[in-house]
C-alpha positions as a Markdown table, in Angstrom:
| # | Residue | x | y | z |
|---|---|---|---|---|
| 1 | Met | 22.1 | 79.8 | 112.1 |
| 2 | Ser | 22.3 | 76.9 | 109.9 |
| 3 | Ser | 25.5 | 74.9 | 109.2 |
| 4 | Gly | 26.4 | 72.8 | 106.5 |
| 5 | Lys | 29.3 | 70.6 | 105.6 |
| 6 | Val | 31.5 | 71.6 | 102.7 |
| 7 | Lys | 31.1 | 69.0 | 100.1 |
| 8 | Ile | 34.6 | 68.2 | 98.4 |
| 9 | Ser | 34.8 | 66.9 | 95.1 |
| 10 | Trp | 36.3 | 63.5 | 94.3 |
| 11 | Phe | 39.1 | 65.2 | 92.0 |
| 12 | Arg | 40.0 | 67.8 | 94.5 |
| 13 | Arg | 40.5 | 64.6 | 97.3 |
| 14 | Phe | 42.4 | 62.4 | 94.7 |
| 15 | Thr | 44.7 | 65.8 | 93.9 |
| 16 | Met | 45.4 | 66.4 | 97.7 |
| 17 | Phe | 45.9 | 62.8 | 98.3 |
| 18 | Trp | 49.0 | 62.8 | 95.7 |
| 19 | Val | 49.9 | 66.5 | 97.0 |
| 20 | His | 50.3 | 65.2 | 100.6 |
| 21 | Asn | 52.3 | 62.1 | 99.5 |
| 22 | Leu | 54.7 | 64.4 | 97.3 |
| 23 | Gln | 55.1 | 66.7 | 100.8 |
| 24 | Gln | 55.9 | 63.6 | 102.7 |
| 25 | Ala | 58.3 | 61.8 | 100.4 |
| 26 | Leu | 59.9 | 65.0 | 100.2 |
| 27 | Gly | 60.2 | 65.6 | 104.0 |
| 28 | Ser | 61.1 | 62.4 | 104.7 |
| 29 | Leu | 64.1 | 63.0 | 102.1 |
| 30 | Gly | 64.9 | 66.2 | 104.0 |
| 31 | Glu | 64.8 | 64.1 | 107.2 |
| 32 | Leu | 67.8 | 62.1 | 105.7 |
| 33 | Thr | 69.9 | 65.1 | 104.8 |
| 34 | Arg | 69.4 | 66.4 | 108.9 |
| 35 | Asn | 71.3 | 63.1 | 109.9 |
| 36 | Pro | 73.6 | 62.3 | 107.0 |
| 37 | Val | 76.2 | 60.5 | 108.9 |
| 38 | Ala | 73.6 | 58.0 | 110.2 |
| 39 | Ser | 71.5 | 57.9 | 107.2 |
| 40 | Met | 74.7 | 57.2 | 104.8 |
| 41 | Met | 75.6 | 54.4 | 107.3 |
| 42 | Thr | 72.4 | 52.7 | 106.5 |
| 43 | Ile | 72.5 | 53.6 | 102.9 |
| 44 | Phe | 75.8 | 51.8 | 102.4 |
| 45 | Val | 75.1 | 48.9 | 104.5 |
| 46 | Leu | 72.0 | 48.1 | 102.4 |
| 47 | Gly | 73.8 | 48.6 | 99.1 |
| 48 | Leu | 77.0 | 46.7 | 100.1 |
| 49 | Ser | 74.9 | 44.0 | 101.6 |
| 50 | Leu | 73.1 | 43.3 | 97.9 |
| 51 | Thr | 76.6 | 43.8 | 96.4 |
| 52 | Leu | 78.0 | 40.4 | 97.3 |
| 53 | Pro | 75.3 | 38.0 | 96.2 |
| 54 | Ser | 74.5 | 40.2 | 93.0 |
| 55 | Thr | 78.5 | 39.6 | 92.2 |
| 56 | Leu | 78.1 | 35.7 | 92.9 |
| 57 | Tyr | 75.1 | 35.7 | 90.9 |
| 58 | Val | 77.1 | 37.2 | 87.9 |
| 59 | Val | 79.8 | 34.6 | 88.6 |
| 60 | Val | 77.2 | 31.9 | 88.4 |
| 61 | Lys | 75.7 | 33.0 | 85.6 |
| 62 | Asn | 78.8 | 33.0 | 83.4 |
| 63 | Ser | 79.6 | 29.6 | 84.7 |
| 64 | Gln | 76.0 | 28.5 | 83.4 |
| 65 | Ala | 77.3 | 30.0 | 80.1 |
| 66 | Val | 80.1 | 28.2 | 79.8 |
| 67 | Thr | 78.8 | 25.1 | 80.7 |
| 68 | Ser | 75.7 | 25.3 | 78.5 |
| 69 | Gly | 78.2 | 24.9 | 75.5 |
| 70 | Leu | 80.1 | 21.8 | 77.1 |
| 71 | Asn | 76.7 | 20.3 | 77.3 |
| 72 | Asp | 76.2 | 20.2 | 73.7 |
| 73 | Ala | 79.8 | 18.3 | 73.3 |
| 74 | Ala | 78.1 | 15.1 | 74.2 |
| 75 | Glu | 79.4 | 12.4 | 72.1 |
| 76 | Ile | 79.0 | 8.3 | 72.1 |
| 77 | Ser | 81.8 | 6.1 | 71.3 |
| 78 | Leu | 80.7 | 2.7 | 70.0 |
| 79 | Phe | 83.6 | 0.1 | 69.9 |
| 80 | Leu | 82.7 | -2.6 | 67.5 |
| 81 | Arg | 83.5 | -6.2 | 67.4 |
| 82 | Lys | 87.0 | -7.3 | 65.7 |
| 83 | Asp | 85.4 | -9.6 | 63.6 |
| 84 | Leu | 83.3 | -7.0 | 61.3 |
| 85 | Thr | 83.9 | -6.4 | 58.1 |
| 86 | Val | 84.4 | -3.0 | 56.4 |
| 87 | Ser | 80.9 | -3.3 | 54.7 |
| 88 | Asp | 79.4 | -4.3 | 58.2 |
| 89 | Val | 81.0 | -1.2 | 59.8 |
| 90 | Glu | 79.5 | 0.8 | 56.9 |
| 91 | Thr | 76.3 | -0.4 | 57.1 |
| 92 | Phe | 76.1 | -0.1 | 61.2 |
| 93 | Ala | 77.0 | 3.4 | 60.5 |
| 94 | Gln | 74.2 | 3.9 | 58.2 |
| 95 | Arg | 72.1 | 2.2 | 60.5 |
| 96 | Met | 73.1 | 4.7 | 63.2 |
| 97 | Gln | 72.6 | 7.8 | 60.6 |
| 98 | Leu | 69.3 | 6.8 | 60.2 |
| 99 | Arg | 68.0 | 7.1 | 63.9 |
| 100 | Thr | 66.0 | 10.3 | 64.6 |
| 101 | Asp | 68.0 | 10.8 | 67.9 |
| 102 | Val | 71.5 | 11.0 | 66.0 |
| 103 | Glu | 72.8 | 14.1 | 64.1 |
| 104 | Arg | 75.7 | 12.8 | 62.6 |
| 105 | Val | 78.3 | 9.8 | 62.3 |
| 106 | Glu | 81.7 | 9.6 | 62.3 |
| 107 | Val | 83.4 | 6.2 | 61.3 |
| 108 | Val | 87.2 | 6.1 | 62.8 |
| 109 | Ala | 88.6 | 2.8 | 61.1 |
| 110 | Lys | 91.0 | 0.5 | 63.3 |
| 111 | Asp | 94.0 | 1.1 | 60.5 |
| 112 | Gln | 93.2 | 5.1 | 61.0 |
| 113 | Gly | 92.8 | 4.6 | 65.0 |
| 114 | Leu | 96.8 | 2.8 | 65.1 |
| 115 | Arg | 98.1 | 5.6 | 62.7 |
| 116 | Glu | 96.8 | 8.1 | 65.2 |
| 117 | Phe | 97.9 | 6.5 | 68.4 |
| 118 | Arg | 101.3 | 5.5 | 66.7 |
| 119 | Glu | 101.8 | 9.4 | 65.7 |
| 120 | Leu | 100.4 | 11.0 | 69.4 |
| 121 | Ser | 101.7 | 8.0 | 71.8 |
| 122 | Gly | 105.5 | 8.1 | 71.0 |
| 123 | Phe | 105.4 | 4.3 | 71.0 |
| 124 | Gly | 105.9 | 4.0 | 67.3 |
| 125 | Ser | 109.0 | 1.8 | 67.3 |
| 126 | Ala | 107.1 | -0.5 | 70.0 |
| 127 | Leu | 104.0 | -0.8 | 67.5 |
| 128 | Asp | 106.1 | -2.3 | 64.9 |
| 129 | Tyr | 106.4 | -5.4 | 66.7 |
| 130 | Leu | 102.6 | -6.0 | 66.8 |
| 131 | Gln | 101.5 | -9.0 | 64.7 |
| 132 | Glu | 98.0 | -7.4 | 64.3 |
| 133 | Asn | 96.1 | -4.2 | 64.9 |
| 134 | Pro | 94.5 | -4.5 | 68.6 |
| 135 | Leu | 92.5 | -1.8 | 68.0 |
| 136 | Pro | 88.8 | -1.7 | 67.1 |
| 137 | Asp | 86.8 | 0.1 | 64.5 |
| 138 | Val | 85.0 | 2.9 | 66.3 |
| 139 | Val | 81.7 | 4.5 | 65.5 |
| 140 | Ile | 81.3 | 8.3 | 67.0 |
| 141 | Val | 77.5 | 9.2 | 67.4 |
| 142 | Phe | 76.9 | 12.7 | 67.8 |
| 143 | Pro | 73.3 | 13.0 | 69.5 |
| 144 | Thr | 70.6 | 15.7 | 68.2 |
| 145 | Ala | 70.1 | 18.7 | 70.6 |
| 146 | Glu | 67.2 | 17.2 | 72.1 |
| 147 | Phe | 69.6 | 14.3 | 73.6 |
| 148 | Arg | 72.5 | 16.4 | 74.5 |
| 149 | Ser | 71.9 | 16.7 | 78.1 |
| 150 | Val | 73.6 | 14.6 | 80.5 |
| 151 | Glu | 70.5 | 12.3 | 81.4 |
| 152 | Arg | 69.2 | 11.6 | 77.8 |
| 153 | Ala | 72.5 | 11.3 | 76.4 |
| 154 | Gln | 73.0 | 8.5 | 79.3 |
| 155 | Gly | 69.7 | 7.1 | 78.2 |
| 156 | Leu | 70.8 | 6.9 | 74.5 |
| 157 | Leu | 74.3 | 5.4 | 75.5 |
| 158 | Ala | 72.5 | 2.7 | 77.3 |
| 159 | Glu | 70.3 | 1.9 | 74.0 |
| 160 | Leu | 73.2 | 1.8 | 71.5 |
| 161 | Ser | 75.3 | -0.3 | 73.6 |
| 162 | Gln | 72.6 | -3.0 | 73.3 |
| 163 | Ala | 73.6 | -3.5 | 69.6 |
| 164 | Arg | 75.1 | -6.6 | 68.6 |
| 165 | Glu | 77.9 | -5.1 | 66.7 |
| 166 | Val | 78.9 | -3.3 | 69.7 |
| 167 | Thr | 81.1 | -4.4 | 72.4 |
| 168 | Thr | 81.7 | -1.5 | 74.7 |
| 169 | Ala | 80.1 | 2.0 | 74.4 |
| 170 | Ser | 81.8 | 5.2 | 76.0 |
| 171 | Leu | 80.0 | 8.6 | 77.2 |
| 172 | Asp | 82.8 | 10.4 | 79.2 |
| 173 | Leu | 80.4 | 12.9 | 81.1 |
| 174 | Gln | 81.3 | 12.1 | 84.5 |
| 175 | Trp | 83.3 | 15.5 | 84.9 |
| 176 | Leu | 80.3 | 17.6 | 83.3 |
| 177 | Glu | 78.0 | 16.0 | 86.2 |
| 178 | Arg | 80.8 | 16.8 | 88.7 |
| 179 | Leu | 80.9 | 20.2 | 87.2 |
| 180 | Gln | 77.1 | 20.7 | 87.3 |
| 181 | Ala | 76.7 | 19.4 | 90.9 |
| 182 | Leu | 79.3 | 21.9 | 91.9 |
| 183 | Ile | 77.6 | 24.7 | 90.1 |
| 184 | Arg | 74.1 | 23.7 | 91.9 |
| 185 | Leu | 76.0 | 23.8 | 95.0 |
| 186 | Val | 77.3 | 27.4 | 94.5 |
| 187 | Glu | 73.8 | 28.3 | 93.4 |
| 188 | Asp | 72.1 | 26.8 | 96.5 |
| 189 | Ala | 75.0 | 28.5 | 98.8 |
| 190 | Leu | 74.1 | 32.1 | 96.7 |
| 191 | Gly | 70.7 | 31.5 | 97.6 |
| 192 | Ala | 71.0 | 30.8 | 101.4 |
| 193 | Leu | 73.5 | 33.8 | 101.6 |
| 194 | Ala | 71.3 | 36.0 | 99.5 |
| 195 | Leu | 68.2 | 35.0 | 102.2 |
| 196 | Leu | 70.5 | 35.9 | 105.3 |
| 197 | Leu | 71.8 | 39.1 | 103.9 |
| 198 | Cys | 68.4 | 40.6 | 102.8 |
| 199 | Ser | 67.3 | 39.5 | 106.3 |
| 200 | Ala | 70.1 | 41.4 | 107.9 |
| 201 | Val | 69.3 | 44.6 | 105.6 |
| 202 | Ile | 65.4 | 44.3 | 106.7 |
| 203 | Leu | 66.3 | 44.0 | 110.3 |
| 204 | Ile | 68.9 | 47.3 | 109.9 |
| 205 | Val | 66.2 | 49.3 | 107.9 |
| 206 | Gly | 63.6 | 48.3 | 110.8 |
| 207 | Asn | 65.9 | 49.1 | 113.8 |
| 208 | Thr | 66.8 | 52.5 | 111.9 |
| 209 | Ile | 63.1 | 53.3 | 111.6 |
| 210 | Arg | 62.4 | 52.2 | 115.2 |
| 211 | Leu | 64.8 | 54.8 | 116.5 |
| 212 | Met | 63.5 | 57.7 | 114.3 |
| 213 | Ile | 60.0 | 56.8 | 115.8 |
| 214 | Leu | 61.2 | 56.7 | 119.3 |
| 215 | Asn | 62.9 | 60.0 | 118.7 |
| 216 | Arg | 59.6 | 61.7 | 117.6 |
| 217 | Arg | 57.4 | 60.2 | 120.1 |
| 218 | Asp | 56.1 | 63.5 | 121.4 |
| 219 | Glu | 55.6 | 64.6 | 117.8 |
| 220 | Ile | 53.2 | 61.6 | 117.3 |
| 221 | Val | 51.3 | 61.9 | 120.5 |
| 222 | Val | 50.5 | 65.4 | 119.7 |
| 223 | Met | 49.5 | 64.4 | 116.2 |
| 224 | Lys | 47.2 | 61.9 | 117.4 |
| 225 | Leu | 45.7 | 64.4 | 119.8 |
| 226 | Val | 44.6 | 66.5 | 117.1 |
| 227 | Gly | 43.1 | 63.6 | 115.0 |
| 228 | Ala | 46.0 | 62.2 | 112.7 |
| 229 | Thr | 45.6 | 58.7 | 111.7 |
| 230 | Asp | 48.1 | 56.1 | 112.0 |
| 231 | Gly | 48.4 | 55.8 | 108.3 |
| 232 | Tyr | 49.0 | 59.5 | 108.0 |
| 233 | Ile | 51.7 | 59.2 | 110.9 |
| 234 | Gln | 53.3 | 56.1 | 109.2 |
| 235 | Arg | 53.5 | 57.6 | 105.8 |
| 236 | Pro | 56.7 | 59.7 | 106.2 |
| 237 | Phe | 58.7 | 56.7 | 107.9 |
| 238 | Leu | 57.6 | 54.4 | 104.9 |
| 239 | Tyr | 58.9 | 57.1 | 102.4 |
| 240 | Thr | 62.0 | 57.2 | 104.5 |
| 241 | Gly | 62.6 | 53.4 | 103.9 |
| 242 | Phe | 61.8 | 53.7 | 100.2 |
| 243 | Trp | 64.7 | 56.2 | 99.9 |
| 244 | Tyr | 67.1 | 54.1 | 101.7 |
| 245 | Gly | 66.4 | 51.2 | 99.2 |
| 246 | Leu | 66.3 | 53.9 | 96.2 |
| 247 | Ile | 69.8 | 54.9 | 97.0 |
| 248 | Gly | 71.0 | 52.1 | 98.4 |
| 249 | Gly | 70.1 | 50.2 | 95.0 |
| 250 | Ile | 72.3 | 52.7 | 93.4 |
| 251 | Val | 75.2 | 51.8 | 95.7 |
| 252 | Ala | 74.9 | 48.3 | 94.9 |
| 253 | Trp | 74.9 | 48.9 | 91.4 |
| 254 | Val | 78.2 | 51.2 | 91.6 |
| 255 | Ala | 79.8 | 48.3 | 93.9 |
| 256 | Thr | 78.7 | 45.5 | 91.7 |
| 257 | Ala | 80.4 | 46.8 | 88.8 |
| 258 | Leu | 83.5 | 47.7 | 90.5 |
| 259 | Leu | 83.6 | 44.0 | 91.6 |
| 260 | Val | 82.9 | 42.6 | 88.2 |
| 261 | Trp | 85.5 | 44.7 | 86.6 |
| 262 | Trp | 87.9 | 43.7 | 89.2 |
| 263 | Ile | 87.1 | 40.0 | 88.7 |
| 264 | Ala | 87.1 | 40.5 | 84.8 |
| 265 | Arg | 90.7 | 41.7 | 84.8 |
| 266 | Ala | 91.7 | 38.4 | 86.7 |
| 267 | Val | 89.8 | 36.2 | 84.3 |
| 268 | Ala | 91.2 | 38.2 | 81.2 |
| 269 | Gly | 94.7 | 37.3 | 82.4 |
| 270 | Val | 93.5 | 33.5 | 82.7 |
| 271 | Thr | 92.0 | 33.6 | 79.2 |
| 272 | Val | 94.9 | 34.8 | 77.6 |
| 273 | Leu | 97.0 | 31.6 | 79.0 |
| 274 | Tyr | 94.6 | 29.4 | 77.7 |
| 275 | Asp | 93.9 | 31.1 | 74.3 |
| 276 | Ser | 90.4 | 31.4 | 75.0 |
| 277 | Gln | 87.7 | 34.5 | 73.8 |
| 278 | Phe | 85.8 | 34.3 | 76.8 |
| 279 | Arg | 84.9 | 37.8 | 78.6 |
| 280 | Leu | 82.9 | 38.0 | 82.2 |
| 281 | Ser | 79.7 | 39.5 | 81.4 |
| 282 | Gly | 78.3 | 41.6 | 84.1 |
| 283 | Leu | 74.5 | 42.7 | 84.8 |
| 284 | Asn | 72.1 | 43.8 | 82.3 |
| 285 | Leu | 69.8 | 46.5 | 82.4 |
| 286 | Gln | 67.0 | 43.9 | 83.4 |
| 287 | Glu | 69.1 | 42.7 | 86.2 |
| 288 | Leu | 70.0 | 45.7 | 87.1 |
| 289 | Met | 66.5 | 47.0 | 87.5 |
| 290 | Val | 65.7 | 43.8 | 89.3 |
| 291 | Leu | 68.7 | 44.5 | 91.4 |
| 292 | Trp | 67.1 | 48.2 | 92.2 |
| 293 | Gly | 63.8 | 46.6 | 92.8 |
| 294 | Ile | 64.9 | 44.1 | 95.6 |
| 295 | Ala | 66.7 | 47.2 | 97.3 |
| 296 | Val | 63.5 | 49.1 | 97.2 |
| 297 | Gly | 61.4 | 46.4 | 98.5 |
| 298 | Leu | 63.9 | 45.5 | 101.4 |
| 299 | Gly | 63.6 | 49.3 | 102.5 |
| 300 | Leu | 60.0 | 49.5 | 102.2 |
| 301 | Leu | 59.5 | 46.0 | 104.2 |
| 302 | Gly | 61.8 | 47.0 | 107.1 |
| 303 | Ser | 60.1 | 50.1 | 107.5 |
| 304 | Trp | 56.8 | 49.0 | 107.0 |
| 305 | Ile | 57.4 | 46.3 | 109.8 |
| 306 | Ala | 58.8 | 49.2 | 112.1 |
| 307 | Val | 56.1 | 51.5 | 112.0 |
| 308 | Arg | 53.2 | 48.7 | 112.2 |
| 309 | Arg | 54.3 | 47.9 | 115.4 |
| 310 | His | 55.8 | 50.9 | 116.9 |
| 311 | Val | 53.4 | 53.7 | 115.8 |
| 312 | Ala | 50.4 | 51.9 | 116.7 |
| 313 | Ala | 52.2 | 51.3 | 120.2 |
| 314 | Ile | 52.2 | 55.1 | 121.0 |
| 315 | Glu | 49.1 | 56.4 | 122.4 |
| 316 | Pro | 48.2 | 59.7 | 124.2 |
| 317 | Arg | 47.5 | 59.3 | 127.6 |
């Protein structure tokens, strides 16, 4: 008798590969339903671990949106010499307006400045005893968009303060620098917290998969005795990690939306007091998909680390 090998076409092999993967994916999902309490605890730990960094990300994103508008509020006040005439002040203002790094210029005459100070300070009667106006003419320079950042506005301030008509120049951005430093601190803390929580998720998923592998040790030994490869055995556990991440990402979505809604109520109460139109914006669709992808990736990574170590260590004697 002659025996020959059965030749399987590449299309059939390709089709069976995906059929087997689908069967193992559905089988791993069924394994989760057999232990619903343990599975839901792992899923909720994964989802809630991602909720805190995602909510902090929303806070930082809205803070950056607020400060981006404040960055464009940079203006430079140039206090001119008192011996300048009106024509000298107008000539200097026109010269500033011709600069390519200046968007517009406003001139506050010393008489106008004294009137405003009289109205706003409440010392109107005391100012009547002054022999002369102590205030100088002021030219307010509004930089172009390219020079409204803190660093470039300070460079422009140093250049304009060297003009012979200027006695002093002012750019009050110290508070903005402090605010930006505080936001950078929150961003760094957010990154460190997210890294720690993601590491915790990987460890939790990996430990859960490790326990599943140990519980099915005898089954794995039998599968290896009949010729199953490590890759075939590992695949259902990898799909389990995938399901953990997939469902855990949905939990993170819901929890983040609830937290943002809760915070938005408090922010709305504050903005009403300050007569502001600011509204807290949550995660958009792209950011939600990124969050979901991170959850799935962490689930797969944790399961991959567990199966690579523990499945290979199980050998039939």
